[in-house]
C-alpha positions in Angstrom: 0.0 0.0 0.0 2.9 2.4 -0.7 4.8 2.5 2.5 8.1 1.1 1.1 7.9 3.4 -1.9 7.4 6.4 0.4 10.4 5.3 2.5 12.6 4.9 -0.6 11.5 8.3 -1.8 12.3 9.9 1.5 15.8 8.3 1.2 16.4 10.1 -2.0 15.3 7.7 -4.8 13.2 9.3 -7.5 12.6 6.8 -10.2 10.4 4.3 -8.4 7.8 1.8 -9.7 5.4 -0.1 -7.4 3.6 -3.2 -8.8 0.6 -4.9 -7.3 -2.3 -7.0 -8.5 -4.7 -5.5 -6.0 -6.4 -2.4 -7.3 -7.6 -1.6 -3.8 -4.1 -1.5 -2.4 -2.9 0.5 -5.4 -5.7 3.1 -4.6 -4.4 3.3 -1.0 -0.9 3.7 -2.3 -1.8 6.5 -4.8 -3.5 8.4 -2.0 -0.5 8.0 0.4 2.0 8.9 -2.3 0.0 12.0 -3.3 -0.3 13.1 0.4 3.5 12.7 0.8 4.2 14.7 -2.4 6.3 11.9 -3.9 7.3 12.9 -7.4 8.5 10.2 -9.8 6.6 7.3 -8.3 4.7 5.1 -10.8 2.1 2.5 -9.8 1.3 -0.4 -12.1 -1.4 -3.1 -11.8 0.3 -6.3 -12.8 0.8 -9.9 -11.7 4.3 -10.5 -10.3 4.6 -13.6 -12.4 4.3 -11.5 -15.6 6.1 -8.2 -14.9 5.5 -5.9 -17.9 9.1 -4.6 -18.2 12.2 -6.0 -19.9 15.7 -5.0 -18.8 14.4 -1.9 -17.1 15.2 -2.0 -13.4 18.5 -1.6 -11.5 17.0 -3.2 -8.4 13.8 -5.1 -7.6 12.7 -5.4 -3.9 10.1 -7.9 -2.6 9.7 -6.8 1.1 7.8 -7.8 4.2 6.8 -11.3 3.0 5.1 -10.4 -0.2 6.5 -13.6 -1.9 5.3 -17.2 -1.4 1.5 -16.9 -1.5 0.9 -18.9 -4.7 -0.2 -22.5 -4.2 2.2 -24.0 -6.7 6.0 -23.9 -6.6 6.1 -23.2 -10.3 4.5 -19.9 -9.6 7.3 -18.9 -7.3 9.7 -19.9 -10.0 7.8 -17.8 -12.5 8.1 -14.7 -10.2 11.9 -15.1 -9.9 12.2 -15.6 -13.7 10.0 -12.5 -14.4 12.2 -10.4 -12.1 15.3 -11.7 -13.8 13.8 -10.6 -17.2 12.8 -7.2 -15.8 16.3 -6.3 -14.5 19.1 -4.6 -16.3 22.3 -6.6 -16.5 24.1 -6.2 -13.2 20.7 -5.5 -11.5 19.9 -6.8 -8.0 16.9 -8.8 -6.7 16.2 -8.9 -3.0 13.4 -11.0 -1.3 12.6 -10.5 2.4 10.4 -13.3 3.7 9.8 -15.5 6.8 12.6 -17.4 8.3 11.4 -21.0 8.3 13.2 -22.3 11.4 12.2 -19.3 13.5 8.6 -19.3 12.3 8.2 -23.0 13.1 9.7 -22.6 16.6 7.8 -19.4 17.6 4.5 -19.5 15.8 1.8 -17.6 17.7 -1.2 -19.8 17.2 -3.9 -17.3 18.4 -4.1 -13.7 19.3 -6.9 -11.3 19.9 -7.2 -7.5 20.1 -9.5 -4.6 19.6 -9.1 -2.2 16.7 -11.6 0.7 16.2 -14.2 -1.1 18.4 -13.9 -4.4 16.4 -12.6 -7.6 17.8 -9.8 -9.0 15.7 -9.0 -12.7 16.1 -6.0 -14.1 14.3 -5.3 -17.8 14.2 -2.3 -19.5 12.6 -1.2 -23.0 11.9 1.4 -24.9 10.0 -0.1 -26.8 7.1 -0.1 -30.6 7.5 2.8 -31.0 5.0 4.8 -28.4 7.1 5.3 -26.2 4.0 3.1 -23.2 4.8 1.8 -20.9 7.5 -1.9 -20.6 7.2 -3.6 -17.6 8.8 -7.2 -16.7 9.4 -8.0 -13.1 10.4 -11.6 -12.5 11.7 -13.0 -9.0 12.2 -16.1 -9.0 14.5 -17.9 -5.6 14.7 -19.9 -4.6 17.8 -23.2 -5.5 16.1 -21.9 -9.1 15.5 -21.2 -8.8 11.8 -18.1 -10.8 10.9 -15.7 -10.8 8.0 -12.7 -13.1 7.7 -9.7 -13.3 5.5 -7.3 -16.2 4.8 -3.6 -16.2 4.0 -1.3 -19.0 3.2 2.4 -18.4 2.7 5.1 -20.9 1.7 8.0 -21.4 4.2 11.1 -21.5 2.0 14.4 -22.9 3.3 17.4 -20.7 2.6 18.7 -23.4 0.2 15.4 -23.7 -1.7 15.0 -19.9 -2.1 18.6 -19.3 -3.2 18.1 -22.3 -5.6 15.2 -20.5 -7.2 17.5 -17.6 -7.8 20.2 -19.7 -9.3 17.8 -21.7 -11.5 16.5 -18.3 -12.9 20.1 -17.3 -13.9 21.1 -15.1 -10.9 24.7 -15.0 -9.8 26.4 -14.1 -6.5 23.3 -15.5 -4.7 23.4 -15.2 -0.9 21.1 -15.7 2.0 21.1 -13.4 5.1 19.2 -13.4 8.4 18.4 -9.7 8.4 18.3 -6.7 6.1 21.5 -5.5 7.9 23.4 -8.5 6.5 23.5 -10.8 9.5 24.4 -14.4 8.7 21.5 -16.8 8.1 21.1 -19.6 10.7 18.4 -21.3 12.6 17.9 -18.3 14.8 17.5 -15.7 12.0 14.4 -13.5 12.3 14.1 -13.1 8.5 15.2 -14.9 5.4 16.7 -12.4 2.9 17.8 -13.7 -0.5 19.9 -11.5 -2.8 21.1 -12.2 -6.3 22.6 -10.3 -9.3 21.7 -10.6 -12.9 24.8 -11.4 -15.0 
């Protein structure tokens, strides 16, 4: 919904493109970007498996677990291949996602809170095959009306995720345990994969 684009703009970057399939999130992003006065930010509605650019970007970022929601592994492969195609030679791709080992060890199965007078109940579980975190978010208004949303995200291992990068043609592929470059191990809070297009 635009928060990373705004942060990058504040850091001095001026040629920015945000891509999302959700028109609703793009509308929120447009409003936030206009309110911030961010010049040079473009928003495109597109599927990350079919990025409508070729050899265009110097860097592509996939932040805050926005990767791994597709049901089939081939779709994750398609995303990494589409990014490779969209990058200029020498361009970098970075994915920031859940660290599998930490997530399995510290999963919060249920939490409840109140937001704007509504009860919000979040339940999480690991899928029977151990491959995904499945989350249900329930919003219950004071009058009893209820809406719920489901999320399911793949828990990649560092080897599997860096393998996707290499299979797509990336070089100098590395895994880190944080955005600050901490080594990846079983205690890492995040899984960060980075690769360069040759």
